[in-house]
N, CA, C, O and the ligand as a Tripos MOL2 file, in Angstrom:
@<TRIPOS>MOLECULE
protein
  241   239    61     0     0
PROTEIN
NO_CHARGES

@<TRIPOS>ATOM
      1 N           6.8870   -0.5700   -3.1900 N.3       1 MET1
      2 CA          5.6590   -1.4570   -3.0000 C.3       1 MET1
      3 C           5.9720   -2.9020   -3.5990 C.2       1 MET1
      4 O           6.5510   -3.0520   -4.6740 O.2       1 MET1
      5 N           5.6180   -3.7380   -2.9560 N.am      2 ALA2
      6 CA          5.8330   -5.2000   -3.5620 C.3       2 ALA2
      7 C           4.7330   -5.4510   -4.5620 C.2       2 ALA2
      8 O           3.5950   -5.0180   -4.3840 O.2       2 ALA2
      9 N           5.0900   -6.1580   -5.6160 N.am      3 PHE3
     10 CA          4.1570   -6.6150   -6.6290 C.3       3 PHE3
     11 C           3.2940   -7.6460   -6.1490 C.2       3 PHE3
     12 O           3.8130   -8.6170   -5.5980 O.2       3 PHE3
     13 N           1.9320   -7.5760   -6.2860 N.am      4 VAL4
     14 CA          1.0190   -8.4940   -5.9130 C.3       4 VAL4
     15 C           0.4640   -9.2250   -7.1190 C.2       4 VAL4
     16 O          -0.1240   -8.5550   -7.9680 O.2       4 VAL4
     17 N           0.5890  -10.4930   -7.2720 N.am      5 ALA5
     18 CA         -0.0240  -11.2280   -8.3240 C.3       5 ALA5
     19 C          -1.4630  -11.6530   -7.9270 C.2       5 ALA5
     20 O          -1.7590  -12.0010   -6.7840 O.2       5 ALA5
     21 N          -2.3020  -11.5970   -8.9290 N.am      6 GLY6
     22 CA         -3.6810  -12.0400   -8.6210 C.3       6 GLY6
     23 C          -4.5020  -10.9630   -8.0120 C.2       6 GLY6
     24 O          -4.1190   -9.7930   -8.0500 O.2       6 GLY6
     25 N          -5.6440  -11.3250   -7.4390 N.am      7 PRO7
     26 CA         -6.6660  -10.2400   -6.9640 C.3       7 PRO7
     27 C          -5.9350   -9.6760   -5.7590 C.2       7 PRO7
     28 O          -5.2060  -10.3560   -5.0370 O.2       7 PRO7
     29 N          -6.1820   -8.3820   -5.5930 N.am      8 ALA8
     30 CA         -5.5260   -7.5880   -4.5610 C.3       8 ALA8
     31 C          -6.5050   -6.5210   -4.0520 C.2       8 ALA8
     32 O          -7.3760   -6.0380   -4.7760 O.2       8 ALA8
     33 N          -6.3270   -6.1910   -2.8200 N.am      9 VAL9
     34 CA         -7.0990   -5.2320   -2.1480 C.3       9 VAL9
     35 C          -6.1760   -3.9690   -1.6900 C.2       9 VAL9
     36 O          -4.9630   -4.1380   -1.5630 O.2       9 VAL9
     37 N          -6.6990   -2.8610   -1.4760 N.am     10 THR10
     38 CA         -5.9830   -1.7230   -0.9060 C.3      10 THR10
     39 C          -6.1810   -1.6180    0.5240 C.2      10 THR10
     40 O          -7.3280   -1.4510    0.9390 O.2      10 THR10
     41 N          -5.1750   -1.6970    1.3570 N.am     11 ALA11
     42 CA         -5.2310   -1.5660    2.6920 C.3      11 ALA11
     43 C          -4.7970   -0.1250    3.0220 C.2      11 ALA11
     44 O          -3.7140    0.3150    2.6370 O.2      11 ALA11
     45 N          -5.6740    0.5980    3.7470 N.am     12 GLU12
     46 CA         -5.4110    1.9370    4.2490 C.3      12 GLU12
     47 C          -5.2480    1.9970    5.6520 C.2      12 GLU12
     48 O          -6.1070    1.5130    6.3880 O.2      12 GLU12
     49 N          -4.2010    2.5600    6.1080 N.am     13 TRP13
     50 CA         -3.9380    2.6330    7.4440 C.3      13 TRP13
     51 C          -3.2530    3.9540    7.9700 C.2      13 TRP13
     52 O          -2.5690    4.6050    7.1800 O.2      13 TRP13
     53 N          -3.4020    4.3480    9.1920 N.am     14 ASN14
     54 CA         -2.8730    5.5800    9.6360 C.3      14 ASN14
     55 C          -1.6800    5.3570   10.4500 C.2      14 ASN14
     56 O          -1.6650    4.4690   11.3030 O.2      14 ASN14
     57 N          -0.6060    6.1770   10.2130 N.am     15 CYS15
     58 CA          0.6260    6.0300   11.0270 C.3      15 CYS15
     59 C           0.3290    6.3940   12.5230 C.2      15 CYS15
     60 O          -0.3610    7.3730   12.8090 O.2      15 CYS15
     61 N           0.8340    5.6350   13.3860 N.am     16 THR16
     62 CA          0.6270    5.8740   14.7860 C.3      16 THR16
     63 C           1.4470    7.0860   15.3250 C.2      16 THR16
     64 O           1.1630    7.6960   16.3560 O.2      16 THR16
     65 N           2.4810    7.3560   14.5160 N.am     17 ARG17
     66 CA          3.3400    8.4900   14.8930 C.3      17 ARG17
     67 C           3.1220    9.7970   14.3470 C.2      17 ARG17
     68 O           3.1710   10.7860   15.0780 O.2      17 ARG17
     69 N           2.8750    9.8830   13.0670 N.am     18 CYS18
     70 CA          2.6010   11.1060   12.3860 C.3      18 CYS18
     71 C           1.2060   11.3410   11.7910 C.2      18 CYS18
     72 O           0.8540   12.4330   11.3460 O.2      18 CYS18
     73 N           0.4250   10.2290   11.8130 N.am     19 GLY19
     74 CA         -0.9850   10.2730   11.4280 C.3      19 GLY19
     75 C          -1.2600   10.3310    9.9860 C.2      19 GLY19
     76 O          -2.4050   10.4830    9.5600 O.2      19 GLY19
     77 N          -0.2000   10.2100    9.2050 N.am     20 VAL20
     78 CA         -0.3850   10.1550    7.6950 C.3      20 VAL20
     79 C          -1.1920    8.9470    7.2290 C.2      20 VAL20
     80 O          -1.0120    7.8690    7.7950 O.2      20 VAL20
     81 N          -1.9990    9.0510    6.3120 N.am     21 THR21
     82 CA         -2.6880    7.9150    5.8000 C.3      21 THR21
     83 C          -1.7990    7.1730    4.6830 C.2      21 THR21
     84 O          -1.3750    7.7880    3.7040 O.2      21 THR21
     85 N          -1.5750    5.9590    4.8750 N.am     22 ASN22
     86 CA         -0.8390    5.0780    4.0390 C.3      22 ASN22
     87 C          -1.7040    4.1740    3.3310 C.2      22 ASN22
     88 O          -2.7710    3.8160    3.8310 O.2      22 ASN22
     89 N          -1.2740    3.7340    2.0760 N.am     23 ARG23
     90 CA         -2.0320    2.6300    1.3470 C.3      23 ARG23
     91 C          -1.0250    1.6720    0.8910 C.2      23 ARG23
     92 O           0.1000    2.0020    0.5170 O.2      23 ARG23
     93 N          -1.4870    0.4220    0.9360 N.am     24 ARG24
     94 CA         -0.6560   -0.6690    0.5510 C.3      24 ARG24
     95 C          -1.5560   -1.6730   -0.2650 C.2      24 ARG24
     96 O          -2.7090   -1.9230    0.0850 O.2      24 ARG24
     97 N          -1.0120   -2.1840   -1.2770 N.am     25 LEU25
     98 CA         -1.7710   -3.2190   -2.1090 C.3      25 LEU25
     99 C          -1.3410   -4.5670   -1.4780 C.2      25 LEU25
    100 O          -0.1590   -4.8900   -1.3670 O.2      25 LEU25
    101 N          -2.4180   -5.3550   -1.0580 N.am     26 VAL26
    102 CA         -2.0810   -6.7070   -0.4910 C.3      26 VAL26
    103 C          -2.8480   -7.7130   -1.2200 C.2      26 VAL26
    104 O          -3.8780   -7.3860   -1.8090 O.2      26 VAL26
    105 N          -2.4440   -8.8380   -1.2210 N.am     27 ALA27
    106 CA         -3.1600   -9.9410   -1.9640 C.3      27 ALA27
    107 C          -4.5160  -10.2340   -1.2860 C.2      27 ALA27
    108 O          -4.5850  -10.3740   -0.0650 O.2      27 ALA27
    109 N          -5.5120  -10.3190   -2.0350 N.am     28 ALA28
    110 CA         -6.9000  -10.5950   -1.5020 C.3      28 ALA28
    111 C          -6.8380  -11.8880   -0.4710 C.2      28 ALA28
    112 O          -6.3110  -12.9350   -0.8460 O.2      28 ALA28
    113 N          -7.3050  -11.7750    0.6120 N.am     29 GLY29
    114 CA         -7.2430  -12.9850    1.5710 C.3      29 GLY29
    115 C          -6.1790  -12.7620    2.5820 C.2      29 GLY29
    116 O          -6.3080  -13.3530    3.6540 O.2      29 GLY29
    117 N          -5.1580  -12.0040    2.4020 N.am     30 ASP30
    118 CA         -4.2520  -11.6010    3.3070 C.3      30 ASP30
    119 C          -4.8860  -10.7780    4.4620 C.2      30 ASP30
    120 O          -5.6430   -9.8560    4.1570 O.2      30 ASP30
    121 N          -4.6300  -11.0480    5.7660 N.am     31 ARG31
    122 CA         -5.1700  -10.3710    6.8690 C.3      31 ARG31
    123 C          -4.2990   -9.5880    7.5490 C.2      31 ARG31
    124 O          -4.7250   -8.8690    8.4530 O.2      31 ARG31
    125 N          -2.9040   -9.6110    7.2060 N.am     32 GLU32
    126 CA         -1.9440   -8.9000    7.8970 C.3      32 GLU32
    127 C          -0.7930   -8.7050    6.9620 C.2      32 GLU32
    128 O          -0.4630   -9.5170    6.0980 O.2      32 GLU32
    129 N          -0.1400   -7.4270    7.2340 N.am     33 THR33
    130 CA          0.9800   -7.1840    6.2500 C.3      33 THR33
    131 C           1.8970   -6.1610    7.1080 C.2      33 THR33
    132 O           1.4820   -5.5190    8.0730 O.2      33 THR33
    133 N           3.1290   -6.1210    6.6250 N.am     34 MET34
    134 CA          4.0630   -5.0900    7.2570 C.3      34 MET34
    135 C           4.4170   -3.9850    6.3140 C.2      34 MET34
    136 O           4.7590   -4.2280    5.1570 O.2      34 MET34
    137 N           4.3410   -2.8160    6.7780 N.am     35 ASP35
    138 CA          4.5790   -1.6680    5.8980 C.3      35 ASP35
    139 C           5.2110   -0.5610    6.6150 C.2      35 ASP35
    140 O           5.2020   -0.5560    7.8460 O.2      35 ASP35
    141 N           5.7710    0.3960    5.9270 N.am     36 ARG36
    142 CA          6.4530    1.4970    6.4210 C.3      36 ARG36
    143 C           5.7430    2.7020    6.1410 C.2      36 ARG36
    144 O           5.2350    2.8350    5.0270 O.2      36 ARG36
    145 N           5.6320    3.6720    7.0720 N.am     37 CYS37
    146 CA          4.9900    4.9560    6.7520 C.3      37 CYS37
    147 C           5.8130    5.7740    5.5910 C.2      37 CYS37
    148 O           7.0370    5.9090    5.5890 O.2      37 CYS37
    149 N           4.9760    6.2560    4.6760 N.am     38 VAL38
    150 CA          5.5860    6.9340    3.5850 C.3      38 VAL38
    151 C           6.1690    8.2200    4.1880 C.2      38 VAL38
    152 O           7.1920    8.6740    3.6750 O.2      38 VAL38
    153 N           5.6200    8.8280    5.2060 N.am     39 HIS39
    154 CA          6.1220   10.0710    5.6620 C.3      39 HIS39
    155 C           7.2880   10.0140    6.5920 C.2      39 HIS39
    156 O           8.3160   10.6650    6.4070 O.2      39 HIS39
    157 N           7.0850    9.2070    7.6020 N.am     40 CYS40
    158 CA          8.2530    9.2270    8.7560 C.3      40 CYS40
    159 C           9.0000    7.8750    8.7630 C.2      40 CYS40
    160 O           9.9310    7.6910    9.5470 O.2      40 CYS40
    161 N           8.5940    6.9330    7.8960 N.am     41 GLY41
    162 CA          9.3840    5.6480    7.7630 C.3      41 GLY41
    163 C           9.1670    4.6100    8.9000 C.2      41 GLY41
    164 O           9.7620    3.5320    8.8800 O.2      41 GLY41
    165 N           8.2850    4.9610    9.9140 N.am     42 LEU42
    166 CA          8.1290    4.1050   10.9910 C.3      42 LEU42
    167 C           7.4310    2.7530   10.4780 C.2      42 LEU42
    168 O           6.4580    2.8190    9.7260 O.2      42 LEU42
    169 N           7.9420    1.5580   10.8970 N.am     43 ARG43
    170 CA          7.4890    0.3540   10.5110 C.3      43 ARG43
    171 C           6.3080   -0.0570   11.3540 C.2      43 ARG43
    172 O           6.3490    0.0740   12.5780 O.2      43 ARG43
    173 N           5.2140   -0.5700   10.7040 N.am     44 HIS44
    174 CA          3.9460   -0.9970   11.3300 C.3      44 HIS44
    175 C           3.5770   -2.2830   10.9470 C.2      44 HIS44
    176 O           3.7720   -2.7170    9.8120 O.2      44 HIS44
    177 N           3.0120   -2.9570   11.9130 N.am     45 ARG45
    178 CA          2.1460   -4.1230   11.5570 C.3      45 ARG45
    179 C           0.7320   -3.7540   11.2010 C.2      45 ARG45
    180 O           0.1060   -3.0570   12.0010 O.2      45 ARG45
    181 N           0.1900   -4.1310   10.1360 N.am     46 VAL46
    182 CA         -1.0730   -3.7920    9.7360 C.3      46 VAL46
    183 C          -1.9800   -4.8580    9.5340 C.2      46 VAL46
    184 O          -1.7350   -5.7550    8.7270 O.2      46 VAL46
    185 N          -3.0680   -4.8190   10.2500 N.am     47 ARG47
    186 CA         -4.0950   -6.0150   10.3160 C.3      47 ARG47
    187 C          -5.3940   -5.5010    9.8130 C.2      47 ARG47
    188 O          -5.7560   -4.3450   10.0300 O.2      47 ARG47
    189 N          -6.1700   -6.4570    9.0650 N.am     48 GLN48
    190 CA         -7.3930   -6.0970    8.6380 C.3      48 GLN48
    191 C          -8.3610   -5.9070    9.7420 C.2      48 GLN48
    192 O          -8.3550   -6.6810   10.6990 O.2      48 GLN48
    193 N          -9.1870   -4.9230    9.6600 N.am     49 ASP49
    194 CA        -10.2310   -4.6960   10.6370 C.3      49 ASP49
    195 C         -11.5220   -5.0360   10.1000 C.2      49 ASP49
    196 O         -11.6200   -5.5360    8.9790 O.2      49 ASP49
    197 N         -12.5710   -4.7830   10.8660 N.am     50 GLU50
    198 CA        -13.9410   -5.1340   10.3140 C.3      50 GLU50
    199 C         -14.3260   -4.4070    9.1340 C.2      50 GLU50
    200 O         -15.0430   -4.9100    8.2690 O.2      50 GLU50
    201 N         -13.8530   -3.1950    9.0730 N.am     51 ARG51
    202 CA        -14.1100   -2.4580    7.8150 C.3      51 ARG51
    203 C         -13.0490   -2.8850    6.7720 C.2      51 ARG51
    204 O         -11.8680   -3.1080    7.0400 O.2      51 ARG51
    205 N         -13.6260   -2.9720    5.5350 N.am     52 PRO52
    206 CA        -12.8180   -3.6840    4.4750 C.3      52 PRO52
    207 C         -11.5640   -2.8340    3.8990 C.2      52 PRO52
    208 O         -10.5740   -3.3590    3.3910 O.2      52 PRO52
    209 N         -11.7350   -1.6100    4.0360 N.am     53 VAL53
    210 CA        -10.5260   -0.7440    3.4900 C.3      53 VAL53
    211 C          -9.7400   -0.1640    4.5360 C.2      53 VAL53
    212 O          -8.5320   -0.0680    4.3220 O.2      53 VAL53
    213 N         -10.2200    0.2610    5.6780 N.am     54 ARG54
    214 CA         -9.3350    0.8090    6.6410 C.3      54 ARG54
    215 C          -8.7920   -0.3180    7.5260 C.2      54 ARG54
    216 O          -9.5780   -1.0350    8.1450 O.2      54 ARG54
    217 N          -7.5420   -0.4810    7.5960 N.am     55 TRP55
    218 CA         -6.8660   -1.4650    8.5340 C.3      55 TRP55
    219 C          -6.4120   -0.8790    9.8080 C.2      55 TRP55
    220 O          -6.4080    0.3320   10.0290 O.2      55 TRP55
    221 N          -5.9990   -1.8650   10.7070 N.am     56 HIS56
    222 CA         -5.5390   -1.3180   12.0200 C.3      56 HIS56
    223 C          -4.1160   -1.5220   12.0710 C.2      56 HIS56
    224 O          -3.6120   -2.6210   11.8400 O.2      56 HIS56
    225 N          -3.4000   -0.4120   12.3900 N.am     57 ALA57
    226 CA         -1.9870   -0.3780   12.4020 C.3      57 ALA57
    227 C          -1.3700   -0.2820   13.8490 C.2      57 ALA57
    228 O          -1.9380    0.3840   14.7150 O.2      57 ALA57
    229 N          -0.2560   -0.9250   14.0840 N.am     58 GLU58
    230 CA          0.5010   -0.6520   15.3100 C.3      58 GLU58
    231 C           1.9870   -0.6200   14.8490 C.2      58 GLU58
    232 O           2.4160   -1.2720   13.8960 O.2      58 GLU58
    233 N           2.7900    0.2890   15.7040 N.am     59 ALA59
    234 CA          4.1200    0.2890   15.4340 C.3      59 ALA59
    235 C           4.7920   -1.0350   15.6590 C.2      59 ALA59
    236 O           4.4610   -1.6640   16.6650 O.2      59 ALA59
    237 N           5.7430   -1.5620   14.8040 N.am     60 ALA60
    238 CA          6.3090   -2.8320   14.9460 C.3      60 ALA60
    239 C           7.8520   -2.7270   14.7160 C.2      60 ALA60
    240 O           8.5570   -3.7330   14.7940 O.2      60 ALA60
    241 ZN          4.4310    8.2810    9.9170 Zn       61 ZN61
@<TRIPOS>BOND
     1     1     2 1
     2     2     3 1
     3     3     4 2
     4     3     5 am
     5     5     6 1
     6     6     7 1
     7     7     8 2
     8     7     9 am
     9     9    10 1
    10    10    11 1
    11    11    12 2
    12    11    13 am
    13    13    14 1
    14    14    15 1
    15    15    16 2
    16    15    17 am
    17    17    18 1
    18    18    19 1
    19    19    20 2
    20    19    21 am
    21    21    22 1
    22    22    23 1
    23    23    24 2
    24    23    25 am
    25    25    26 1
    26    26    27 1
    27    27    28 2
    28    27    29 am
    29    29    30 1
    30    30    31 1
    31    31    32 2
    32    31    33 am
    33    33    34 1
    34    34    35 1
    35    35    36 2
    36    35    37 am
    37    37    38 1
    38    38    39 1
    39    39    40 2
    40    39    41 am
    41    41    42 1
    42    42    43 1
    43    43    44 2
    44    43    45 am
    45    45    46 1
    46    46    47 1
    47    47    48 2
    48    47    49 am
    49    49    50 1
    50    50    51 1
    51    51    52 2
    52    51    53 am
    53    53    54 1
    54    54    55 1
    55    55    56 2
    56    55    57 am
    57    57    58 1
    58    58    59 1
    59    59    60 2
    60    59    61 am
    61    61    62 1
    62    62    63 1
    63    63    64 2
    64    63    65 am
    65    65    66 1
    66    66    67 1
    67    67    68 2
    68    67    69 am
    69    69    70 1
    70    70    71 1
    71    71    72 2
    72    71    73 am
    73    73    74 1
    74    74    75 1
    75    75    76 2
    76    75    77 am
    77    77    78 1
    78    78    79 1
    79    79    80 2
    80    79    81 am
    81    81    82 1
    82    82    83 1
    83    83    84 2
    84    83    85 am
    85    85    86 1
    86    86    87 1
    87    87    88 2
    88    87    89 am
    89    89    90 1
    90    90    91 1
    91    91    92 2
    92    91    93 am
    93    93    94 1
    94    94    95 1
    95    95    96 2
    96    95    97 am
    97    97    98 1
    98    98    99 1
    99    99   100 2
   100    99   101 am
   101   101   102 1
   102   102   103 1
   103   103   104 2
   104   103   105 am
   105   105   106 1
   106   106   107 1
   107   107   108 2
   108   107   109 am
   109   109   110 1
   110   110   111 1
   111   111   112 2
   112   111   113 am
   113   113   114 1
   114   114   115 1
   115   115   116 2
   116   115   117 am
   117   117   118 1
   118   118   119 1
   119   119   120 2
   120   119   121 am
   121   121   122 1
   122   122   123 1
   123   123   124 2
   124   123   125 am
   125   125   126 1
   126   126   127 1
   127   127   128 2
   128   127   129 am
   129   129   130 1
   130   130   131 1
   131   131   132 2
   132   131   133 am
   133   133   134 1
   134   134   135 1
   135   135   136 2
   136   135   137 am
   137   137   138 1
   138   138   139 1
   139   139   140 2
   140   139   141 am
   141   141   142 1
   142   142   143 1
   143   143   144 2
   144   143   145 am
   145   145   146 1
   146   146   147 1
   147   147   148 2
   148   147   149 am
   149   149   150 1
   150   150   151 1
   151   151   152 2
   152   151   153 am
   153   153   154 1
   154   154   155 1
   155   155   156 2
   156   155   157 am
   157   157   158 1
   158   158   159 1
   159   159   160 2
   160   159   161 am
   161   161   162 1
   162   162   163 1
   163   163   164 2
   164   163   165 am
   165   165   166 1
   166   166   167 1
   167   167   168 2
   168   167   169 am
   169   169   170 1
   170   170   171 1
   171   171   172 2
   172   171   173 am
   173   173   174 1
   174   174   175 1
   175   175   176 2
   176   175   177 am
   177   177   178 1
   178   178   179 1
   179   179   180 2
   180   179   181 am
   181   181   182 1
   182   182   183 1
   183   183   184 2
   184   183   185 am
   185   185   186 1
   186   186   187 1
   187   187   188 2
   188   187   189 am
   189   189   190 1
   190   190   191 1
   191   191   192 2
   192   191   193 am
   193   193   194 1
   194   194   195 1
   195   195   196 2
   196   195   197 am
   197   197   198 1
   198   198   199 1
   199   199   200 2
   200   199   201 am
   201   201   202 1
   202   202   203 1
   203   203   204 2
   204   203   205 am
   205   205   206 1
   206   206   207 1
   207   207   208 2
   208   207   209 am
   209   209   210 1
   210   210   211 1
   211   211   212 2
   212   211   213 am
   213   213   214 1
   214   214   215 1
   215   215   216 2
   216   215   217 am
   217   217   218 1
   218   218   219 1
   219   219   220 2
   220   219   221 am
   221   221   222 1
   222   222   223 1
   223   223   224 2
   224   223   225 am
   225   225   226 1
   226   226   227 1
   227   227   228 2
   228   227   229 am
   229   229   230 1
   230   230   231 1
   231   231   232 2
   232   231   233 am
   233   233   234 1
   234   234   235 1
   235   235   236 2
   236   235   237 am
   237   237   238 1
   238   238   239 1
   239   239   240 2
@<TRIPOS>SUBSTRUCTURE
     1 MET1         2 RESIDUE 1 A MET
     2 ALA2         6 RESIDUE 1 A ALA
     3 PHE3        10 RESIDUE 1 A PHE
     4 VAL4        14 RESIDUE 1 A VAL
     5 ALA5        18 RESIDUE 1 A ALA
     6 GLY6        22 RESIDUE 1 A GLY
     7 PRO7        26 RESIDUE 1 A PRO
     8 ALA8        30 RESIDUE 1 A ALA
     9 VAL9        34 RESIDUE 1 A VAL
    10 THR10       38 RESIDUE 1 A THR
    11 ALA11       42 RESIDUE 1 A ALA
    12 GLU12       46 RESIDUE 1 A GLU
    13 TRP13       50 RESIDUE 1 A TRP
    14 ASN14       54 RESIDUE 1 A ASN
    15 CYS15       58 RESIDUE 1 A CYS
    16 THR16       62 RESIDUE 1 A THR
    17 ARG17       66 RESIDUE 1 A ARG
    18 CYS18       70 RESIDUE 1 A CYS
    19 GLY19       74 RESIDUE 1 A GLY
    20 VAL20       78 RESIDUE 1 A VAL
    21 THR21       82 RESIDUE 1 A THR
    22 ASN22       86 RESIDUE 1 A ASN
    23 ARG23       90 RESIDUE 1 A ARG
    24 ARG24       94 RESIDUE 1 A ARG
    25 LEU25       98 RESIDUE 1 A LEU
    26 VAL26      102 RESIDUE 1 A VAL
    27 ALA27      106 RESIDUE 1 A ALA
    28 ALA28      110 RESIDUE 1 A ALA
    29 GLY29      114 RESIDUE 1 A GLY
    30 ASP30      118 RESIDUE 1 A ASP
    31 ARG31      122 RESIDUE 1 A ARG
    32 GLU32      126 RESIDUE 1 A GLU
    33 THR33      130 RESIDUE 1 A THR
    34 MET34      134 RESIDUE 1 A MET
    35 ASP35      138 RESIDUE 1 A ASP
    36 ARG36      142 RESIDUE 1 A ARG
    37 CYS37      146 RESIDUE 1 A CYS
    38 VAL38      150 RESIDUE 1 A VAL
    39 HIS39      154 RESIDUE 1 A HIS
    40 CYS40      158 RESIDUE 1 A CYS
    41 GLY41      162 RESIDUE 1 A GLY
    42 LEU42      166 RESIDUE 1 A LEU
    43 ARG43      170 RESIDUE 1 A ARG
    44 HIS44      174 RESIDUE 1 A HIS
    45 ARG45      178 RESIDUE 1 A ARG
    46 VAL46      182 RESIDUE 1 A VAL
    47 ARG47      186 RESIDUE 1 A ARG
    48 GLN48      190 RESIDUE 1 A GLN
    49 ASP49      194 RESIDUE 1 A ASP
    50 GLU50      198 RESIDUE 1 A GLU
    51 ARG51      202 RESIDUE 1 A ARG
    52 PRO52      206 RESIDUE 1 A PRO
    53 VAL53      210 RESIDUE 1 A VAL
    54 ARG54      214 RESIDUE 1 A ARG
    55 TRP55      218 RESIDUE 1 A TRP
    56 HIS56      222 RESIDUE 1 A HIS
    57 ALA57      226 RESIDUE 1 A ALA
    58 GLU58      230 RESIDUE 1 A GLU
    59 ALA59      234 RESIDUE 1 A ALA
    60 ALA60      238 RESIDUE 1 A ALA
    61 ZN61       241 GROUP 0 **** ****
């Protein structure tokens, strides 16, 4: 996990392949990040949704 300086929020997202819930710390104000599933390793583009914690993920 990358180190985030300053205010940060936790982005929660579900893997589109295995369904595992992943969490990533992102800088406050960021609306998009790249992450890999901790379970199957599939890379995803994760975007902030209307809900603050649960983010929208798509395979990338
Ligand atoms: Zn997965």
